[in-house]
N, C-alpha and C positions, 0 to 999 in steps of 0.2 A: 502491498499501500505507499504512496507516496502522498509526500509531506498535504500536495494539492487535494488527494480525495478521503487524507485522512478527517476527522470527524474536530474538529476544534475542541484542542486539551483546555482545561482548564489552568493549567500550569504556566504560572507569567515567567517563574523559573524554568529553562527545559533541561537544564543539566545534564537529568537523567533520561530521559526521553533523548537527547542527542547522544547519549554514552551504551544506547541499548547495541547489543551484537544486530547488525545490518537479517533481515527477516530469514531473508535465506538458510542463512546457521538457526535459526531459532526451533524448535521442537514442532511437529505436530499435537496440534492442538485438538480435542473432540469432546462433544456435543451430546452425546449419548443419550442423557436423560432428559425429560421435561423440564426438572427444577435447574438445569444448569443453564437455560436460556435467558439469560440477563438482557435487560433491555439495552440501549447503546451508552446512556448518561447513568451513573450508578455512584453514588458513595455508600459505601459498607456500613458507615455507622449509622447514617438514615435507616438501613435494611434492619440490620442489628438491635438498634436500640429505637424505634420508629414507635414499632408495634406498643412497645410496653409504653409509652406516652400517652397513656388512656388512662382516666378516673378509676376504674376498677384495675388496674393493675398494677398502678405505680407503687403500689405498698410493697407488692412481692420484694424479698432481700433476695437481692441481686450477687452481694458480698458477703462470706463472714469472714472473722476474724475471733481472737478470743477477745479483744477488749470492744470491737465495734462490729454491727452490722449496718453493710449500707441496703438502702431500699434503690429499686430503679429510679425511683425519682431524683434521691439524692446523688443518683450516678448522673444522671440524662443532667442533672444541675451542676455537675462537677465540670462535666466535660465541655458544657457551654461555657462555664468560665474560663474553665484553660485556655478554650481554643480564643476566647478573646482576648485572653493573655499574648498569647503567641500572634493576634493580629494588631491590638494596640496595642502591647509596652515593647516588643519583640519588634515587629513591623514587618514578620515574616511574611511572604507572599505564596500563592500555592507554588509545590513544585519543589519549595526549599528542603532540603533534608535537617533536621532535629535527631541528635542523639539522646536517646536516653538511657537511662540510669538509675537503677534501683532495681531493690529483693522481690518478689513478689507480695505487693501490699493494696489496698484498693487505690491509692494515689498514683503507683504505677503504672495501675490496669489506666483510670483514669486519663494519666497523660499521653498514653497507647491510643485511644480512644479519640482525646481530643487533636493530633498531630493529625490523622490520618482526616477527622471532621472537617477541619479548616483547611482542607486539600494539600497539607506540606506530607512530607515522605517520612514514616517513622523510620530510625536506624536504632533500635533495640541491643542494648550490649551488656555478656552476661556479666556480674554486679564481684565476679573473681579476677576479671580482667585487669591488667596492671598500664601505665602512663603510656609503655613504649608501647602496646598493642593497638592501643584506644589509638595512641595517635596515626599509628598506620591505617586505622580506619575514618580519621579525621581527615586527612590529607587526598586517600580517595576516594570517598566520596564527597570531598567537598563542604565538609558540613561546619557551618556558621553561631548555631547555636546547639544549645542541650539544656535537656529539662533532667537534676539528676539530684538522687537524694541524700540530702545532710551528709547521711554516715559514708559516703563515699567521697565526700568531698577532696581530702588528701590525693589520691592520683586527679580529680578534675580538675585542682589548680596548677597541676605538674603540668597539664596536657595544655590547657588554657596560655598558659603561661610561653610553651614553647613551639604553637601552633599557629602558623600565619593564615590558616582558615578559621578558624574557632573563634569568634568574639563575643559572645557572650551565655554565660551559665545562670539559670535559676534554679536555686534550690527546695525541695519540697520535703518534706516529715522533719522539720527542727525540732528540735527536743525541748527549747524555751518556752518559757509562762506562755507567751504570748505567739511566739511562730510568728512576730513579723519580722525579724533581723535574724541569721546567723551569725556565726562566729567571729565573721570578717567584717558585719554589718551592712551584708548584702540584703536586700530587700526579699523577703520569699515567698514562694508562688502563692501559699494560702496567705499571705497579706494581700497579692497583687489579687487575688480573684476576689477578697470579699466586696469589693466597690462594682462587679460586672455582674451584668447580665443572668438570671437564669434560663436567657434563651438564647438561641443560636443558632439562624440558620446555614445549614450545611453546605459546602462549598458543591457547583455543581460540577462533578466531577464525571468525566468521559468512566467506563467502567474498565478502559484500558488504559487508563491512566496510573503510573504506578504510585504504590502509594508504602509500598515496605522495602526495603532493604535490611537483608538478613547476610549477617557475611558468617562462613564457615571459614574455616582452616584447613586449605589444601595439602597435600604430598609435600607440595615446595617448602609449607612453612608459609608462603602470601595469602593472605586471607581475601576471597574469594567474596563478594560483593551479589548476592541473588537478588532477582527485584521483580518484586510480586507485585498485581493490578490487584485497584477495587473488588473487580469481581473474582481472582483467584482465594482474597480471602473469605466468598461467602460459598464456592465451590466446594472447598474442602468442609467445611459446615455440613453441605449439601450431597455427600457422599461417604465418607466411613460413619461418620456419628448416625446418619440417619439409617441407613441400611447392614452396618455390624454391631452395634451398640444400639438402634433403637430410642435414642435419647429422648425423653419427655420432661415437660416442665417441671412434675414437682421430684427431678433428678437434684441431686447436691454432688459437686466434680469436688475431689481433691487431687492432691498430689505433689510429686516434687521438682518437676523438668522449671529451671526458671524462664518467666516469660520471655526473656529473648530467644530462649532455645524455638522455632517454629510448633515444637512436642509443646511445649508449657503453653506458648499462644493461644494454639489451638482447642486443648484438652484442657486449659484450666480457666480462658477467657472467651473465644469465641462459639466454640460449642455450648456450653452453657447458655449464653445471653443469646443464641437462635433462634432456642426454645423456650425463654423467660424463667430458665433455670437459677439455682444459688450454684455461686462456686465458693472453694473456702480457700484463702489466700494466707501461706502461713510460711513466717522465715526458718531460715537453716536448721530445716527437720531431717531427725534422726529414722531409723529404722520402728524406734519404741512411740514416739512422738506422734509421727504417720499413723500408727497405729490408734494411739491418744487420739488424733483429732478424726480419726477416721468413726469413733466410737461415741466421740463429745458431740459431734456435728451429726451424726446420722448420715453418713455420704455413703452414696450408694455406688460411685462412678470412680475408681481411684486410678490414677497412671503414675507407673516410674518404671524404674529398668530393672534387668533382673536382679542384678543387686542387693536392690532394697527385699525385692520380695523373696530373694534366699534367707536375709537376714527377719526377715518379720517374720515367717514360717513357724522357727523356733517359739514366738514370741506371742502368738495370735491366741494361744490359747488362754492367756492371759486378760483380754480384753474379749469388750460387747461388739461385734460384726456382725450381727444379725440383719442390718438393715443394706450391706452390702452387697451389692449384685453382682457388680462387672467389674473386675482388673483387668488394666489393659498394660502390656508390657510391648515397649519401643527402645530405641536406643543404641540397642547392641544384640546379640544373637542369645535368645531364650535357651539354655541346657534345657534336656528334655528329666534331670536330677530336679533343678529347679521348678518347674513345671508342676512334677507329682508332690514335690513336699508341700508346694504352694494347696494343691487340689486337699491333698490328705489333710492338710491344719485347716483350711474352711471349708472345704466341701466344693470350693469355686471352681471352674475350668478355667484356666488362664487365657485370655486373648491375645494372643500374639502380635505380632504388627511391623512392618520394615514401611517408613519413611524417607524422607532427604528433605534436605533443608531446599534443596532446588525446585524441590515438589512440593514442597511446602507441608505435608502430614503423610498419615499412613492411608498404602493404596493397594497393599497384599498381607491379607487376615482374616479370620474367621472365628465365630463366637459358635458356642454353646456344641450343639450335635453335630456341628462342620468342623468343628476341630480334630485334625489328627496330629496326633503327641510325635514331636519332633520336626514337624513339618513350620513353617509360618505361617501357609494361608494358601488361600485363592484370590486369585485379583481380582477387587470389591469393583459392584457396578460402579460406571462413570471410567472407569481402567480400562488400559490393556497391556499385557506384560510378556514377552516372551524370552529364552534364552538366545541369545548370538554368539558366532564363532568368532575370531579374531579378524575376520573379513568381512563378518557383518551380516552373514548368511543366517539365520532361522535355525534352531538346532530342532531335532525330536526330544521326547521323553527319555530320561535317561540321562540324558548326556548333562557334562558340569560345562558349563558357558559361562558370559558375561548376561545380566539382569540387565533387559532392555522395559521402559515403560514408558506409555503416554496418557494423557488426559486432556482434562480441560485445565490443567497445571504443569508449567514445564522450566526448564533453564533457561534464564537471560541473564548471562551473567554483565556484571558493571565492566564495563572497558577492559576486557579482559581475553585474552589469546586462548586461555584453555575452554573456552564455550567450544571450541572445533572436537576437540577431546571429550566432551562430557554428549555431544547430541551425536548421533550418527542413523542417517538416514530416515531423520524424523523423531527417533525413539533418544529417548535419555539413558543415559548409561550410568548406571547407579555406584559403581566401582566395587561392585560386590560380585561372588560369584557363586551360580544359581546351576541348581537343573530342575526342571518342570516333571513328573510323574503324568502318567496316562489318564490323569483323572484332574490332572488339573491343581493341583497342590504343589505351590511349590518351597524347594528344599535348602538352606542355606550352607553351602559349604566354604566358603571363605571372602574375605577381601581382596579384590583384586589389587591395589595399589599397598602404597606402605603409612598408610591411614592407621592409625592405633583406637582403638575402642575402647576404653578402659572406663568401667562405671559407668559407662552410658554415653562418657564425655569424649569429642575427635580430638585427636592430639596430633598434631603431625609431627614426625619425627624429627625432620632436618629443622624446626623450630627448637627444639628441647637442645639440639646439639650445638646452633650454634650459641647458645649460654653458657653450657659446657663448656665450651671451649675458651669462654672469657675467662674460665679461671687458670692462674700463672702455672699450675702442676701441669696443664693439660696440652698435650700433644694433640693426639686425634682423638673424635671421637665418633660412634656410630648409635643411635638411639631405634631401637625394634621393639613390637610389643608382642610377648609372650606368654600362652595360654593361661589365666589363671581363673582359680575354680572359683574365686571369692571375687575379681572385679573383672571376668571376661577376659579382657588381657594385663597386663603390668608391662608399663613401661622400664622399661630395662638398657640401660650405657654398657658400652663396650669403650673403654678409656683407653687409650695409649700413654702413658703417662713421660713427661720430659726425663732424659736421661739423668738427670740429678734427684728424680724426687721417688719418693718410696711410698707404696700401696699403704694404708694405713685407714682404719676405721674412722680413726677424726678425718682424713683426707675425703672421705666415702660423705658423711657428715656435713664440711664446707661446701663440698659439689653441689650437692641436694639442699643444702640453704640456699647457696648461689640462686640457684633456678627459681624458687619459691618465692625470693626477693624479689627477682627481676620479670619472669610473667606470671600467668596463675597458678597459683597451687596445686592446682590438679594434677599440672602438668609434667611434676617434677618424678628424676628417674626412682623406683621404687626399690631395683637392684642397680648396682653397680658392675659389673666383671669387669678387672684388671687385664690385660692382655698386652703380649709383646708388638704386635700390627693387628691391621684388618685385614681382611682379605679384599683384593680389588681384583677385577679384572684387566686386563691387557692393555687397556685405553684409560684404567686409574679409576673406574669407579667401584665404589664399593660394592661387595656382592652381601645384601643383605641376608638374604635366602639362609647363604652357609653361616652368618651369625643364630639367626632363628635354629638353623640347625644343631651348633654348638648349644644352643640355651637348652634347647629340649636333650639333648645325650646329658647335659650335668643335672638335669631336674630327674630324668630316669634314675642316674648313675644314683641320686641320694634320696 
């Protein structure tokens, strides 16, 4: 579609549109279900919240925490007031990117929705990211404004001071008595909201106007920004939760994934809002506190990673889980032993699923009697999937190859040559090796690339290597993921020391602390193996598969 024939965008700042990949490199988009036929002009927040802005529905609880409950009326009012702050105080026009920083709480949810309603583009970031990682995101998306939780101020201040793009940051969830100013005297978001109208007319965006840029680390360690439309956020609500979860307005959602993850954004915010249900937003959950939250709030649907379910299974008998009906596992491969342990402990059949940041959410899954233990599931209504060989040909049942998927959502990277690697003949290639059986069930076999998936987090080995190499004692380093019963994979660093250095437990701790202090702590190498050299090809490339073999051999000896 040319610029002459494309409907008029609401974006006055065209940066994101200008940095979409060429249409020829987009995946095929299919809209096979009636509910996926959206109008040409669409603001997703109007669709999500508009139906609840009725006298008989406004008092329903939208968001619950241990300290407060937000009705739909309060959520709508807060979203509208924040949207006014974006327009009036921050002078942001539609199309501007807004960095979002915060844990799972009502204000973080309201900020996200307000950015979308104001026609801007939300760029949510995980709370654990450090200034170094945030700086790369700010630079790549040319972000000039941010809404940030006061608890994450330190890293944000450093980014603002060292960025040529980021010009203004407003903080929310201040802990002072009035909430009017922060520690350094800035005016808080809550203070700015007080004078704003609780009415706000949503910006008249196109269904294909970009509203979300979600960053995911690739195997090179350089983050990729995945760009999604207003239409896409509704599409994920109208596929998996509708066909697999069969969500209802009386459901209560709960879980661990941050709203900055598309897994959490969908499962803990968009999905419940789409049906007028409630969501429980809790910060810093452990397996025990998640079980307590399920019991205390009477949650009916839970989203978390296999690692949590495995740990919760041994604790479940101590909590009242009678209202819990559906438990969704995603983020990493679900071991059969974890599925069985959870079912034995709770009587619930796990709903496994695979999604991708590039696709926004889950596209293969199964529930109830459709579950086949060991299989991820079948392609959900609205999507298509197959297994391809290295040349792009479709493989038959039983053959292992590259998982390929297409549907109403798809990969569109922000100014990134890796677009051509992710899309093949209209298919999205997820980076996973799968095989499909004769009944259409998909069975996970391995990651196709060097991405490490540990406890539900995607971790790029080269990014960790870069930090380890900063230590004065380290000469060479390669980081791989090794199988781990608790975490799925364990980040393992193979380190060659400089000639005058001696391996020791103290040195291991120094290297681990360096990584924790420089990038998100969950990325640190939980195991460090010292070696005399790294296996390389004749051209000098590290042979990571040999390191995995060494690690597995050592584990079998132990």
